[in-house]
Structure formats: structure tokens, C-alpha cells
VEXLO-129467 format. One record per residue (C-alpha): residue in three letters; z, x, y. Coordinates in Angstrom, 3 decimals, always signed. Layout:
<atoms>
   type         up       east      north
    Ala          Z          X          Y
...
</atoms>
This chain:
<atoms>
   type         up       east      north
    Met    +17.940    -27.839    +33.079
    Lys    +15.582    -26.514    +35.788
    Ser    +13.668    -24.360    +33.285
    Tyr    +13.255    -27.387    +31.007
    Lys    +11.744    -29.411    +33.896
    Ala     +9.425    -26.542    +34.744
    Leu     +8.221    -26.474    +31.146
    Leu     +7.521    -30.209    +31.292
    Ile     +5.197    -29.558    +34.237
    Ile     +3.597    -26.338    +33.012
    Val     +2.822    -27.364    +29.413
    Pro     +0.629    -30.356    +30.354
    Leu     -1.157    -28.235    +32.956
    Leu     -1.862    -25.563    +30.357
    Ser     -3.131    -28.236    +27.983
    Val     -5.538    -29.571    +30.617
    Phe     -6.749    -26.029    +31.382
    Ala     -7.218    -25.285    +27.672
    Cys     -9.126    -28.541    +27.217
    Val    -11.442    -27.806    +30.148
    Gln    -11.921    -24.249    +28.894
    Asn    -12.739    -25.523    +25.379
    Val    -15.368    -27.910    +26.749
    Glu    -16.994    -25.046    +28.681
    Asp    -16.796    -22.719    +25.653
    Asn    -18.377    -25.414    +23.468
    Arg    -21.260    -25.821    +25.939
    Gln    -21.922    -22.081    +25.939
    Asn    -21.554    -21.851    +22.163
    Ala    -23.997    -24.736    +21.671
    His    -26.597    -22.847    +23.714
    Phe    -26.051    -19.630    +21.784
    Thr    -26.085    -21.490    +18.460
    Glu    -29.467    -22.939    +19.402
    Leu    -30.756    -19.478    +20.333
    Asp    -29.475    -18.128    +17.021
    Thr    -31.666    -20.512    +15.040
    Ile    -34.636    -21.423    +17.223
    Ser    -38.145    -20.246    +16.320
    Phe    -40.112    -18.252    +18.883
    Glu    -42.579    -21.134    +19.296
    Asn    -39.773    -23.638    +19.977
    Leu    -38.064    -21.197    +22.323
    Ser    -41.313    -20.794    +24.245
    Glu    -41.838    -24.568    +24.435
    Lys    -38.273    -25.314    +25.591
    Ser    -38.456    -22.433    +28.046
    Tyr    -41.656    -23.733    +29.631
    Glu    -40.133    -27.218    +29.959
    Tyr    -37.042    -25.737    +31.589
    Leu    -39.072    -23.516    +33.915
    Met    -41.374    -26.347    +34.994
    Ala    -38.350    -28.493    +35.904
    Gln    -36.733    -25.617    +37.808
    Gln    -39.964    -24.758    +39.641
    Glu    -40.314    -28.383    +40.711
    Ile    -36.806    -28.252    +42.190
    Cys    -37.667    -24.978    +43.946
    Glu    -40.762    -26.562    +45.445
    Lys    -39.148    -29.830    +46.535
    Lys    -35.709    -28.657    +47.622
    Tyr    -36.473    -25.141    +48.863
    Lys    -40.188    -25.462    +49.786
    Met    -40.971    -22.404    +47.666
    Gly    -44.452    -21.152    +48.395
    Ser    -44.502    -22.470    +51.969
    Tyr    -43.048    -19.407    +53.689
    Gln    -45.198    -16.990    +55.668
    His    -43.453    -13.829    +54.515
    Trp    -41.223    -12.565    +51.745
    Phe    -39.315     -9.320    +51.345
    Tyr    -37.264     -8.040    +48.448
    Asp    -34.527     -5.419    +48.457
    Gln    -33.821     -3.859    +45.073
    Met    -30.486     -2.389    +46.153
    Thr    -29.022     -5.729    +47.235
    Gly    -30.960     -7.938    +44.823
    Lys    -31.963    -10.214    +47.706
    Leu    -35.343    -11.887    +48.093
    Thr    -35.770    -13.077    +51.679
    Phe    -38.280    -15.662    +52.899
    Ser    -39.173    -16.101    +56.557
    Asn    -41.355    -17.973    +59.024
    Asn    -42.142    -16.628    +62.504
    Asn    -39.763    -13.673    +61.978
    Lys    -36.876    -16.044    +61.260
    Thr    -35.097    -15.916    +57.906
    Met    -35.361    -19.309    +56.236
    Met    -34.101    -18.673    +52.720
    Ile    -32.409    -15.918    +50.742
    Ala    -32.327    -15.802    +46.954
    Asp    -30.434    -13.478    +44.643
    Tyr    -32.881    -12.201    +42.075
    Glu    -33.163    -10.275    +38.828
    Asp    -36.382     -8.441    +38.045
    Ile    -37.926     -9.748    +34.808
    Gly    -40.942     -7.516    +34.424
    Ser    -44.450     -6.862    +35.622
    Leu    -48.019     -7.485    +34.550
    Ser    -50.642     -4.857    +35.295
    Leu    -53.978     -6.535    +35.949
    Lys    -55.609     -3.125    +35.706
    Ser    -54.456     -2.276    +32.164
    Asn    -53.613     -5.859    +31.042
    Thr    -50.103     -4.872    +29.986
    Trp    -46.612     -6.288    +30.334
    Leu    -43.609     -4.048    +31.105
    Trp    -40.058     -5.370    +30.943
    Ser    -37.965     -4.357    +33.954
    Trp    -35.231     -2.842    +31.767
    Asp    -37.716     -0.111    +30.781
    Asn    -39.240     +0.409    +34.238
    Ala    -37.887     +3.533    +35.971
    Thr    -39.053     +2.264    +39.392
    Ile    -36.720     -0.738    +39.198
    Glu    -33.152     -0.185    +40.396
    Asp    -30.341     -0.810    +37.905
    Pro    -28.570     -3.600    +39.851
    Ile    -31.529     -5.964    +39.393
    Lys    -32.234     -5.386    +35.709
    Gln    -28.871     -5.847    +34.026
    Lys    -28.911     -9.524    +33.019
    Ile    -32.435     -9.263    +31.614
    Leu    -30.957     -7.083    +28.853
    Ile    -29.554    -10.316    +27.383
    Val    -33.148    -11.396    +26.690
    Lys    -33.849     -8.050    +25.028
    Glu    -30.716     -8.444    +22.881
    Leu    -31.885    -11.910    +21.815
    Gly    -35.249    -10.425    +20.856
    Leu    -33.607     -7.714    +18.774
    Lys    -31.265    -10.175    +17.113
    Arg    -34.018    -12.688    +16.288
    Glu    -36.794    -10.118    +15.753
    Phe    -38.939    -11.587    +18.548
    Thr    -41.038     -8.486    +19.248
    Lys    -42.276     -9.579    +22.681
    Leu    -38.676     -9.777    +23.886
    Phe    -37.629     -6.267    +22.869
    Gln    -40.833     -4.234    +22.926
    Ala    -40.858     -2.707    +26.405
    Tyr    -44.607     -2.404    +26.960
    Trp    -47.490     -4.304    +25.347
    Lys    -50.966     -5.752    +25.886
    Ala    -50.653     -9.000    +27.818
    Asp    -52.290    -11.437    +30.185
    Glu    -50.849    -13.705    +32.863
    Tyr    -50.046    -16.393    +30.285
    Asp    -47.854    -13.872    +28.425
    Ala    -46.145    -12.844    +31.664
    Trp    -45.300    -16.449    +32.490
    Glu    -44.094    -17.015    +28.930
    Met    -41.697    -14.044    +29.172
    Ser    -40.558    -15.268    +32.581
    Ala    -39.994    -18.795    +31.265
    Ile    -37.954    -17.483    +28.336
    Ala    -35.864    -15.296    +30.647
    Cys    -35.306    -18.251    +32.973
    Tyr    -34.234    -20.505    +30.101
    Val    -31.999    -17.987    +28.339
    Leu    -30.275    -16.943    +31.574
    Lys    -30.255    -20.487    +33.021
    Ala    -31.792    -19.342    +36.288
    Lys    -32.955    -21.467    +39.206
    Gly    -36.601    -20.492    +38.846
    Val    -39.140    -17.662    +38.929
    Tyr    -41.026    -16.098    +41.817
    Arg    -44.161    -14.049    +41.233
    Val    -45.112    -11.429    +43.792
    Pro    -48.270     -9.320    +43.984
    Val    -47.681     -5.590    +44.405
    Asn    -49.976     -2.551    +44.790
    Asp    -52.996     -4.346    +46.250
    Ser    -52.522     -7.258    +43.837
    Gln    -53.164     -5.040    +40.793
    Leu    -49.595     -5.628    +39.663
    Leu    -47.735     -8.924    +39.469
    Ser    -43.952     -8.686    +39.527
    Phe    -41.897    -11.582    +38.168
    Met    -38.452    -12.271    +39.611
    Leu    -35.737    -14.531    +38.287
    Leu    -34.085    -16.597    +41.026
    Lys    -30.345    -16.767    +40.423
    Asn    -28.866    -18.268    +43.608
    Ile    -30.865    -19.784    +46.449
    Asn    -29.521    -20.330    +49.956
    Leu    -31.352    -22.101    +52.784
    Ile    -30.611    -20.548    +56.154
    Asp    -32.246    -22.818    +58.748
    Thr    -33.637    -26.203    +57.778
    Asn    -34.467    -27.308    +61.345
    Glu    -37.662    -25.229    +61.529
    Arg    -39.149    -26.450    +58.270
    Asn    -42.316    -28.485    +57.911
</atoms>
């Protein structure tokens, strides 16, 4: 009798879990179904819309762009923002790629030997999409590009990976722009903010 009562409790719980899981699976499948059929132009357009909305949130909620200093650590995947030597915000990041202003070329992070492996794993999903859909810019590692192209690749990565936003940092005397995907963002001290 006790095992029968336990089944009466467990079966409905399993049904609820399965239902919740199915809803989540359907959401993910809907996104991948869209990516399986979308044209590159539509992907670019949707990606820019998504990125613009995310960047607006980053600006309003996290005051992105208002910090005095930033520092990134490839081994931890942390991008730290500070004011007056006090950490204000920490974001987990994934390196998307870089734009050389000297050679006018784009290089995806997954093909850049100077980028540590921990921060270029998820971006391989974008490469896989490019291979699957034959979107050359998404799977060709290195190509002629300008800043518009770099932002387009960053927007697509942000949309496909459903990131919080993108941060662009100048490197090597501003001859190289590195684009970073913001995955999780944590405010540390909101009392010192403007």
C-alpha cells in the first residue's frame, strides 16, 4: 500500500517535470529551427536588433562605458571594470574575434593562437552554424573586413549564443579591436556609481 501511495505522488511530479522540460526543449528547438532556415541577411538583421536591445540594457542597467578602467583575464574569462581602483562590475566573457585596423582583416577567436582555450569554446557554435548553412563569414577564420563586419560578426555571435551584450576593447596601441561576448554580468558596488 505504501509503494502505491508513493507512486501516486511521484508520477504527477514526473509529469510536471516532463512538461516543464518539454516547454524548455521546444523553446530551444524553435531557435535552432529558425537558425536552420534563416538567410544570412535575415540572421544579420535579427542579430543587430538583438544586440542593440542588449547593449541598451548594458548601458542602462550596468552603466557600460562609464568605467575608468577595464581588465580582462583570459584564464578566468573575467572582464573586470573599476573606478578609483575599486572593482565595480565583473562580467564572464567569451572572445569573439578581432579586427586589425592595420591590415583591415577579421580573425575569429577560435583560430587565434594567442587566445586561451577557455574563452573560445562557445564561439565554435557560431562556426558550426556557418558550416551547416554555408555562411562563409562565420566559418572562414580570417578575411578582409572593416569595423561594420566586426560588429556584424559580434551581433550574430551575441544572438546565436543569447549573450548579454558585446564589449569592444582596443589592443596594441588601438591597431587591433577585440570583441568580447558578455555572458554573465555582476555589479559589485552600486553605491559609488554616478
